[in-house]
C-alpha positions as CSV (number, residue, x, y, z in Angstrom):
1,X,83.5,-129.3,-110.9
2,X,82.2,-131.5,-108.1
3,X,80.2,-129.7,-105.4
4,X,81.0,-129.8,-101.6
5,X,80.5,-133.1,-99.8
6,X,76.9,-134.0,-98.9
7,X,76.3,-133.7,-95.2
8,X,73.6,-135.5,-93.2
9,X,72.9,-135.3,-89.5
10,X,72.2,-138.8,-88.1
11,X,69.6,-137.9,-85.4
12,X,67.4,-136.5,-88.2
13,X,67.6,-139.9,-89.9
14,X,65.9,-141.8,-87.1
15,X,62.7,-143.5,-88.4
16,X,63.4,-142.3,-92.0
17,X,62.1,-144.9,-94.5
18,X,64.6,-147.1,-96.4
19,X,63.6,-148.1,-99.9
20,X,64.9,-150.7,-102.4
21,X,65.7,-149.8,-106.0
22,X,62.1,-150.6,-107.0
23,X,60.7,-148.1,-104.5
24,X,59.4,-150.7,-102.0
25,X,60.0,-149.8,-98.4
26,X,62.5,-152.1,-96.7
27,X,62.4,-150.6,-93.2
28,X,63.4,-147.6,-91.2
29,X,66.7,-146.2,-90.0
30,X,67.4,-146.7,-86.3
31,X,71.2,-145.9,-86.0
32,X,74.5,-145.5,-87.9
33,X,77.5,-147.7,-87.3
34,X,81.0,-146.1,-87.3
35,X,84.5,-147.3,-86.7
36,X,87.4,-145.2,-85.4
37,X,90.6,-144.7,-87.4
38,X,94.1,-145.2,-86.1
39,X,94.0,-142.0,-84.2
40,X,91.1,-139.9,-82.8
41,X,92.2,-137.0,-84.9
42,X,91.1,-138.8,-88.0
43,X,87.5,-138.8,-89.2
44,X,85.7,-142.0,-88.2
45,X,84.4,-144.1,-91.1
46,X,80.6,-144.8,-91.4
47,X,80.4,-148.5,-92.3
48,X,76.6,-148.9,-92.3
49,X,73.1,-148.2,-91.0
50,X,71.0,-150.2,-88.5
51,X,67.7,-150.6,-90.2
52,X,64.5,-152.0,-88.6
53,X,62.7,-154.3,-90.9
54,X,59.2,-155.8,-90.4
55,X,59.0,-158.0,-87.3
56,X,61.0,-155.4,-85.3
57,X,64.2,-157.0,-86.5
58,X,67.2,-154.8,-86.7
59,X,69.6,-155.6,-89.6
60,X,72.9,-154.1,-90.8
61,X,72.9,-152.4,-94.2
62,X,76.5,-151.6,-95.4
63,X,77.1,-148.1,-96.7
64,X,78.3,-149.6,-99.9
65,X,74.7,-150.6,-100.6
66,X,73.3,-147.1,-99.9
67,X,72.9,-145.2,-103.1
68,X,71.2,-142.1,-101.7
69,X,70.8,-140.8,-98.2
70,X,69.2,-137.6,-96.9
71,X,66.8,-136.5,-94.1
72,X,63.7,-137.7,-96.1
73,X,64.6,-141.2,-97.4
74,X,67.4,-143.7,-97.8
75,X,67.7,-145.7,-101.1
76,X,69.6,-149.0,-101.1
77,X,70.7,-151.3,-103.9
78,X,70.9,-155.1,-103.9
79,X,69.5,-157.5,-101.3
80,X,69.5,-156.7,-97.6
81,X,71.1,-159.3,-95.3
82,X,68.2,-160.2,-92.9
83,X,70.5,-161.6,-90.2
84,X,70.0,-159.6,-86.9
85,X,72.5,-156.9,-86.2
86,X,74.8,-157.4,-83.3
87,X,77.3,-154.6,-82.4
88,X,80.9,-155.7,-82.5
89,X,83.5,-154.5,-80.1
90,X,85.3,-152.2,-82.6
91,X,82.0,-150.5,-83.6
92,X,80.3,-147.4,-82.2
93,X,76.6,-146.6,-82.6
94,X,76.0,-142.9,-83.2
95,X,72.6,-142.6,-81.5
96,X,73.3,-145.1,-78.7
97,X,77.0,-144.3,-77.9
98,X,77.7,-140.7,-79.1
99,X,74.6,-138.6,-78.5
100,X,74.7,-136.7,-75.1
101,X,78.4,-137.7,-74.7
102,X,80.4,-134.9,-72.9
103,X,83.7,-133.9,-74.3
104,X,86.1,-130.9,-74.2
105,X,87.1,-128.5,-76.9
106,X,90.8,-128.6,-77.8
107,X,91.2,-124.8,-78.0
108,X,90.0,-123.8,-74.5
109,X,89.2,-127.1,-72.7
110,X,85.6,-126.0,-72.2
111,X,83.0,-128.8,-71.8
112,X,80.5,-129.6,-74.5
113,X,77.8,-132.1,-75.1
114,X,77.1,-133.8,-78.4
115,X,73.5,-133.2,-79.7
116,X,73.9,-134.5,-83.2
117,X,76.5,-136.0,-85.5
118,X,77.1,-135.0,-89.1
119,X,78.3,-137.5,-91.7
120,X,79.6,-136.7,-95.2
121,X,80.2,-138.7,-98.4
122,X,83.7,-138.2,-99.7
123,X,85.0,-138.2,-103.2
124,X,85.9,-141.9,-102.9
125,X,82.2,-142.6,-102.0
126,X,83.1,-143.4,-98.4
127,X,81.0,-141.8,-95.6
128,X,82.8,-140.2,-92.7
129,X,81.9,-138.5,-89.4
130,X,83.2,-134.9,-90.0
131,X,81.0,-132.6,-88.0
132,X,79.4,-132.4,-84.5
133,X,76.5,-130.3,-83.4
134,X,77.3,-129.5,-79.7
135,X,76.1,-127.4,-76.8
136,X,78.4,-125.8,-74.3
137,X,78.0,-127.2,-70.8
138,X,78.1,-125.0,-67.7
139,X,80.7,-126.2,-65.2
140,X,80.3,-125.5,-61.6
141,X,83.3,-123.4,-60.6
142,X,84.2,-120.1,-59.3
143,X,84.4,-118.8,-62.9
144,X,81.3,-120.4,-64.2
145,X,79.4,-117.1,-64.3
146,X,81.7,-115.8,-67.0
147,X,81.0,-118.6,-69.4
148,X,78.3,-118.5,-72.0
149,X,75.5,-120.8,-71.1
150,X,73.7,-123.2,-73.5
151,X,75.5,-121.9,-76.6
152,X,75.1,-124.3,-79.5
153,X,77.6,-124.6,-82.4
154,X,78.8,-126.8,-85.2
155,X,82.4,-128.0,-85.0
156,X,84.7,-130.3,-86.7
157,X,85.3,-133.8,-85.3
158,X,88.9,-132.9,-84.8
159,X,88.1,-129.8,-82.7
160,X,87.5,-131.9,-79.6
161,X,89.2,-134.6,-77.5
162,X,87.6,-138.0,-78.0
163,X,88.2,-140.6,-75.3
164,X,89.1,-144.0,-76.7
165,X,86.7,-145.8,-74.4
166,X,82.9,-145.4,-73.9
167,X,83.1,-145.0,-70.1
168,X,82.6,-141.2,-70.3
169,X,80.1,-138.8,-68.9
170,X,76.9,-139.2,-70.9
171,X,73.3,-138.2,-70.5
172,X,70.3,-139.5,-72.5
173,X,68.4,-136.4,-73.5
174,X,69.2,-136.5,-77.2
175,X,68.8,-140.2,-77.5
176,X,65.3,-140.0,-75.9
177,X,64.5,-137.1,-78.3
178,X,65.5,-139.2,-81.3
179,X,63.0,-141.9,-80.3
180,X,60.2,-139.6,-78.9
181,X,57.8,-140.5,-81.8
182,X,58.5,-144.2,-81.8
183,X,56.4,-146.9,-80.1
184,X,57.5,-148.1,-76.7
185,X,58.4,-151.5,-78.1
186,X,60.9,-149.9,-80.4
187,X,62.6,-148.0,-77.6
188,X,62.5,-151.2,-75.5
189,X,64.5,-153.0,-78.3
190,X,67.1,-150.2,-78.2
191,X,67.4,-150.4,-74.4
192,X,67.6,-154.2,-74.4
193,X,70.7,-154.0,-76.7
194,X,72.5,-151.5,-74.5
195,X,75.0,-152.2,-71.8
196,X,73.3,-152.3,-68.4
197,X,74.9,-149.0,-67.2
198,X,73.7,-147.1,-70.3
199,X,70.3,-148.8,-70.1
200,X,69.9,-147.5,-66.6
201,X,71.0,-144.0,-67.7
202,X,68.3,-143.9,-70.3
203,X,65.7,-145.3,-68.0
204,X,66.3,-142.7,-65.4
205,X,66.0,-139.9,-67.9
206,X,62.6,-141.1,-69.3
207,X,59.5,-139.7,-67.7
208,X,57.4,-142.0,-65.6
209,X,54.7,-142.8,-68.1
210,X,57.1,-143.5,-71.0
211,X,59.3,-145.6,-68.8
212,X,56.3,-147.7,-67.6
213,X,55.3,-148.2,-71.3
214,X,58.8,-149.3,-72.2
215,X,59.3,-151.6,-69.2
216,X,56.1,-153.4,-70.2
217,X,57.8,-154.4,-73.5
218,X,61.1,-155.7,-72.0
219,X,61.9,-159.3,-71.1
220,X,61.2,-160.2,-67.4
221,X,64.9,-160.3,-66.4
222,X,65.5,-156.8,-67.8
223,X,62.3,-155.5,-66.2
224,X,63.5,-156.7,-62.8
225,X,67.0,-155.3,-63.4
226,X,65.7,-151.8,-64.1
227,X,63.1,-151.8,-61.4
228,X,65.7,-152.9,-58.8
229,X,68.1,-150.2,-59.9
230,X,65.6,-147.3,-59.6
231,X,65.2,-145.6,-56.3
232,X,62.3,-147.0,-54.4
233,X,59.9,-144.1,-54.8
234,X,60.6,-143.9,-58.6
235,X,60.0,-147.6,-58.9
236,X,56.7,-147.3,-57.1
237,X,55.6,-144.5,-59.3
238,X,56.5,-146.5,-62.4
239,X,54.6,-149.5,-61.2
240,X,51.5,-147.3,-60.6
241,X,51.8,-146.1,-64.2
242,X,52.0,-149.6,-65.6
243,X,48.9,-151.6,-66.7
244,X,47.8,-153.6,-63.6
245,X,48.4,-157.0,-65.3
246,X,51.9,-156.0,-66.4
247,X,52.7,-154.6,-62.9
248,X,51.5,-157.9,-61.4
249,X,53.7,-159.9,-63.8
250,X,56.7,-157.8,-62.8
251,X,56.0,-158.0,-59.1
252,X,55.4,-161.8,-59.5
253,X,59.0,-162.1,-60.7
254,X,60.4,-160.5,-57.5
255,X,60.7,-162.2,-54.1
256,X,57.7,-162.1,-51.9
257,X,59.4,-159.6,-49.6
258,X,60.3,-157.2,-52.4
259,X,56.8,-157.4,-54.0
260,X,55.1,-156.7,-50.6
261,X,57.4,-153.7,-50.0
262,X,56.4,-152.1,-53.3
263,X,52.7,-153.0,-52.8
264,X,52.7,-151.3,-49.4
265,X,54.1,-148.1,-50.9
266,X,51.7,-148.0,-53.9
267,X,48.5,-146.0,-53.8
268,X,45.8,-148.3,-52.2
269,X,43.6,-148.5,-55.3
270,X,46.5,-149.4,-57.6
271,X,47.9,-151.9,-55.1
272,X,44.4,-153.5,-54.7
273,X,44.2,-154.2,-58.4
274,X,47.6,-155.7,-58.5
275,X,47.0,-157.9,-55.4
276,X,43.8,-159.2,-57.0
277,X,45.7,-160.3,-60.1
278,X,48.5,-161.8,-58.1
279,X,46.0,-164.1,-56.3
280,X,45.3,-166.0,-59.5
281,X,47.6,-168.5,-61.3
282,X,49.5,-167.0,-64.3
283,X,47.8,-169.3,-66.9
284,X,44.2,-168.6,-65.8
285,X,41.8,-166.0,-67.0
286,X,42.3,-164.2,-63.6
287,X,46.0,-164.2,-64.0
288,X,45.9,-162.8,-67.6
289,X,43.2,-160.2,-67.2
290,X,43.4,-156.4,-66.9
291,X,41.2,-154.7,-64.3
292,X,40.9,-151.5,-66.3
293,X,38.7,-152.0,-69.4
294,X,36.2,-149.4,-70.5
295,X,33.1,-149.9,-68.3
296,X,29.9,-148.0,-68.9
297,X,26.3,-148.0,-67.6
298,X,23.5,-149.0,-70.1
299,X,22.3,-145.3,-70.1
300,X,25.6,-144.0,-71.6
301,X,25.2,-142.5,-75.0
302,X,27.1,-143.7,-78.1
303,X,28.8,-140.3,-78.3
304,X,30.1,-140.6,-74.7
305,X,31.2,-144.2,-75.3
306,X,33.1,-143.3,-78.5
307,X,34.8,-140.5,-76.6
308,X,36.0,-143.0,-74.0
309,X,37.5,-145.4,-76.6
310,X,39.3,-142.5,-78.3
311,X,41.5,-141.9,-75.3
312,X,45.1,-141.7,-76.3
313,X,46.3,-143.8,-73.4
314,X,43.9,-146.7,-74.1
315,X,45.5,-149.8,-75.7
316,X,44.0,-150.8,-79.1
317,X,42.7,-154.1,-77.8
318,X,40.7,-152.4,-75.0
319,X,39.4,-149.7,-77.4
320,X,37.7,-152.3,-79.6
321,X,34.7,-152.7,-77.2
322,X,33.0,-151.4,-74.1
323,X,31.6,-153.5,-71.2
324,X,28.2,-152.5,-69.9
325,X,27.4,-153.0,-66.2
326,X,25.1,-151.7,-63.5
327,X,26.6,-149.3,-60.9
328,X,29.2,-149.3,-59.6
329,X,31.4,-149.3,-62.7
330,X,34.7,-149.8,-61.0
331,X,35.9,-153.4,-60.8
332,X,34.3,-155.4,-59.3
333,X,31.3,-153.8,-60.9
334,X,27.6,-154.2,-60.4
335,X,25.8,-156.8,-62.5
336,X,27.5,-157.4,-65.9
337,X,25.0,-156.9,-68.8
338,X,27.0,-157.4,-72.0
339,X,29.6,-156.1,-74.4
340,X,29.2,-153.4,-77.1
341,X,31.6,-153.5,-80.0
342,X,32.9,-150.3,-81.5
343,X,31.6,-151.3,-85.0
344,X,28.1,-151.6,-83.5
345,X,28.3,-148.2,-81.9
346,X,29.4,-146.6,-85.3
347,X,26.1,-147.9,-86.8
348,X,23.9,-146.0,-84.3
349,X,23.1,-142.3,-83.8
350,X,25.3,-140.5,-81.2
351,X,22.3,-139.9,-78.8
352,X,21.3,-143.6,-78.5
353,X,22.1,-145.5,-75.3
354,X,24.6,-148.4,-75.5
355,X,22.2,-150.5,-73.4
356,X,20.0,-151.1,-76.5
357,X,22.9,-152.7,-78.5
358,X,24.3,-155.2,-76.1
359,X,26.0,-158.4,-77.4
360,X,24.9,-161.0,-74.9
361,X,26.0,-164.0,-76.8
362,X,29.6,-163.8,-75.5
363,X,29.4,-165.7,-72.2
364,X,31.8,-164.3,-69.6
365,X,34.3,-166.6,-68.1
366,X,35.1,-167.2,-64.4
367,X,38.6,-166.1,-63.3
368,X,39.7,-169.8,-62.7
369,X,39.2,-170.6,-66.4
370,X,42.3,-172.1,-68.0
371,X,44.2,-170.4,-70.9
372,X,42.9,-172.9,-73.4
373,X,39.3,-172.0,-72.6
374,X,40.0,-168.3,-73.0
375,X,41.8,-168.9,-76.3
376,X,38.8,-171.0,-77.7
377,X,36.3,-168.2,-76.8
378,X,38.4,-165.5,-78.5
379,X,38.7,-167.7,-81.7
380,X,35.1,-168.9,-81.8
381,X,33.6,-165.4,-81.7
382,X,36.5,-163.5,-83.4
383,X,37.0,-161.4,-80.3
384,X,39.8,-159.2,-79.1
385,X,38.7,-159.3,-75.5
386,X,36.7,-161.6,-73.2
387,X,34.8,-160.5,-70.0
388,X,35.7,-162.1,-66.7
389,X,33.1,-162.2,-63.9
390,X,32.9,-163.6,-60.4
391,X,30.2,-165.9,-59.0
392,X,27.9,-162.9,-58.5
393,X,28.1,-161.8,-62.2
394,X,30.2,-158.8,-61.3
395,X,32.8,-157.9,-64.0
396,X,36.2,-158.1,-62.4
397,X,38.4,-157.8,-65.5
398,X,38.9,-158.5,-69.2
399,X,41.4,-160.7,-71.0
400,X,42.6,-159.2,-74.3
401,X,44.1,-161.1,-77.3
402,X,47.6,-159.6,-76.6
403,X,47.5,-161.0,-73.1
404,X,46.8,-164.4,-74.5
405,X,49.6,-164.1,-77.1
406,X,52.1,-163.1,-74.5
407,X,51.2,-166.3,-72.6
408,X,51.2,-168.6,-75.7
409,X,54.5,-167.4,-77.1
410,X,57.8,-168.8,-75.7
411,X,59.1,-167.0,-72.6
412,X,62.0,-165.5,-74.6
413,X,60.0,-164.4,-77.6
414,X,60.9,-160.7,-77.1
415,X,64.6,-161.5,-77.5
416,X,64.6,-164.6,-79.7
417,X,67.3,-164.2,-82.4
418,X,69.0,-161.2,-80.9
419,X,72.0,-163.1,-79.8
420,X,72.3,-165.9,-82.3
421,X,73.3,-164.1,-85.5
422,X,76.2,-162.0,-86.6
423,X,76.9,-160.2,-89.9
424,X,78.9,-162.1,-92.5
């Protein structure tokens, strides 16, 4: 006798590795694609998975090519079509479109919210959406005190009313939870592919720091769209959380009046950094630099320096080296003395001062230096960051290799290929 259908909950599949028959990893699951039947009382069919492959490309893997699926891994057979996934009108994405959707139970018309979606493989090998993990929602009414609050339960797909369109009451809590352990760039890809209304719902539900990180990874037009749609104080807070160079790029895409309004409302120190960056041309060292590298005095110990570069919020390119200056160590600093690479610090005892291991061969550049000069210096010395100083040898910022790549790549590199392929 065959056992009961195998059930898997989709939210638990997010970031689960996908392997080919030889055991090589193809990518990671990002969503499941379903299509509705003739009536909403029939179980929707799962037609495939959205899988992220190297290069942050999302591709479609038909369920017919999936030989095994559980919460720990997905096994596929045959070749994966590497054309970029593009959602069709008849398709619904489980994570994007169903999580957090508010519906009503058929038996008592009470409101519920979807927190996960269960799919099962049937005898004919098709996968269907059969179960929903939901939470009761407290309605504001004269009788709300008599309802149970926050109760979770597992129900059949057919136990609830399903609107045929996607314009329903929907939050973003569960979608954000599904992507909480992913990199900001991955969540940015998800947001970019959403409808503007849904994108704004998710953006508003993100905390300030996470939203700032995600906005930094979005194309310019989408950045402006989101910032303009946020209330003014929230937008200002997000700008303050962004890296100064990214905030400057975003404000530079706004009108002078809009940019000045935001700058006026920002904390003075944050606004000053951004104003400094906006004063330089985009394709110069000053326009590319960040004003917040790790800056230390020559007396700082190796142990202290390593603690600084271990900070979780520090981008990898800025963690590769520290910049040594005389007091003050806020940009613009005192006299710039040199750079100390993390590999060099690891070769010395923790108590030694970083001032004795300076790399002074890397000549700092003035902020007016063109992009080509910055690129040549990075390549010539195999660097990931270059110091930028003013005419008085004060460090005013650092250009990192990722800043240079952003400038060298085409303007639409973040979205290239997203709109020009469909599944066969």
